[in-house]
C-alpha positions in Angstrom: 0.0 0.0 0.1 1.3 3.5 -1.1 0.0 6.4 1.1 0.2 8.9 -1.7 -2.1 6.7 -3.8 -4.6 6.0 -0.7 -4.5 10.1 -0.1 -5.2 10.5 -4.0 -8.0 8.0 -3.8 -9.3 9.7 -0.6 -9.6 13.0 -2.4 -11.2 11.4 -5.4 -14.0 9.9 -3.0 -14.4 13.7 -1.4 -15.0 15.1 -4.8 -17.1 12.2 -6.3 -18.4 9.4 -4.6 -17.3 6.3 -2.9 -19.3 4.0 -5.1 -17.1 4.8 -8.0 -14.3 2.9 -6.1 -16.4 0.0 -4.8 -17.4 -0.4 -8.6 -13.7 -0.3 -9.7 -12.9 -2.8 -7.1 -15.6 -5.2 -8.4 -14.1 -4.9 -11.9 -10.6 -5.4 -10.9 -11.7 -8.4 -8.7 -13.5 -9.8 -11.6 -10.3 -9.4 -13.7 -8.5 -11.6 -11.4 -10.5 -14.6 -12.6 -8.6 -14.3 -16.1 -6.6 -17.6 -16.4 -3.9 -16.2 -18.7 -3.0 -13.4 -16.2 0.7 -13.6 -15.1 1.6 -13.5 -11.5 3.1 -9.8 -11.9 -0.2 -8.8 -13.5 -2.1 -10.1 -10.4 0.4 -8.3 -8.0 -0.6 -5.1 -9.7 -4.5 -5.7 -9.6 -4.0 -6.8 -6.1 -2.1 -3.7 -5.0 -4.8 -1.4 -6.7 -7.6 -3.3 -5.0 -5.6 -2.8 -1.6 -5.0 0.9 -2.2 -8.9 1.2 -2.9 -10.0 -0.7 0.1 -7.3 1.6 2.3 -9.1 4.8 0.6 -12.5 3.6 1.7 -11.2 2.9 5.2 -9.5 6.2 5.6 -12.8 7.8 4.1 -14.7 6.2 6.8 -12.7 7.6 9.3 -12.8 11.3 8.0 -16.5 10.8 8.1 -16.3 10.0 11.9 -14.8 13.5 12.1 -10.9 12.4 11.9 -9.0 14.8 10.3 -7.6 13.7 6.7 -4.0 13.6 8.0 -4.8 11.9 11.1 -7.0 9.2 9.2 -4.2 8.6 6.8 -1.4 8.1 9.6 -3.7 6.0 11.6 -4.5 3.8 8.6 -0.8 3.1 7.8 0.0 2.5 11.6 -2.6 -0.3 11.7 -1.3 -1.7 8.4 2.3 -1.6 9.4 1.6 -3.0 12.8 -0.5 -6.1 11.3 2.8 -6.6 9.0 4.8 -6.6 11.9 3.0 -9.2 13.9 
């Protein structure tokens, strides 16, 4: 996951609607079923999906009243904490 991408996607949600990301995730998840995709391609699709889900989580925190910067930092701390375990 990359914070600049999550930040950009969060801004996209603010300017548009979260439903766009949800639908994009559905399309990308469906693409993973293509049997001819290489592992590298699946990795890229997986990274995109992860970043989109991250942006949705950050947006949920922002809706609860958390400042955007704090929501982004808190999300990344949770992600890094789960990797360390």
